[in-house]
N, C-alpha and C positions, 0 to 999 in steps of 0.2 A: 360234272358240278355237282358238288354236295351240296344240299340246300335250294335247288331250283324246284321250281312247283310251287306250288301253294301247302301248306302247311296241312298234314295229315287230318289233325279237327277242326279245318277251317282258318280261314282270318281272325275272326270274332267267335272261336266256339261257346264264349260264354254267354252270346246271345243268341247261341242256338236254338229253337223250338222243336218238338216232337210233333211226327209226324199226325198223332192225334190232334196238337193245339192247330197244325197245320192245317189240317183236314176243316175243322171248328173256324180256323179263319176263313176260308172260301163259303163256309155254308151258314150255319146258324147262325154266326159271327155277322158277316156281312148282310146277311138278312135283318140283321136286329138296327145295326150302324143305318140300314136303307128306311126301317121305318115298317118292315116288311115279315117278323118273325113271327105276322100271326098265320101269313099267307104261303112263308115258303120258306126258306133253310134249313127244316127236316125234315123225315118223312114219316107225316099224319097222316089219317083219314080227312080230306079235302082240305087238305095244302098243295100247292102246286108243286111239281117236282121233275127238276131236269135232271134226268139220273144218268152216271157213268159205270157200268158193269165190265169191273176187272177180275181178273183171271186168278185173284185172288184176294187176300183181308188183306189190305193195305197194311194195318195199324197189326200183322200179325206176324210182318217179315222184316229183316233188317231194311233200315233207311238205306243206305245200299244197294238193296236188289229193286229197290224204284223202278228205276232208270229200263229192266228188264222184264216189267209186269208187259201182257197185254190188255187192250183194250177189249173185251165182249161185243160190248152193247152200250148205242149212248141213242138215249130218250127223251124226246124235247115235245113237251105241249102234248102230250102224252101219246107220242107220234113216233116209231122208231126209226135213227135217221141214220144210225149205220149199225150194219152187224158186221160180226166176224165172220167171213165164211166158213 
């Protein structure tokens, strides 16, 4: 059946944001909204940092490839809580 499934560019393609905008929304912008931008939300000396390390740089690959990325490590409160074998 022609036209079945979602449109190629999504239902509301004019409302799409970039991968970089998405990452900022979950990091520095989220910290700013919580009035915590001085202590978290970006990687700077003296700030708290929960970090997920991927096998590639998310802003340098196609958005369609993100679901195929692998998490290599997750760090929470300065402790490695996950590390891929």
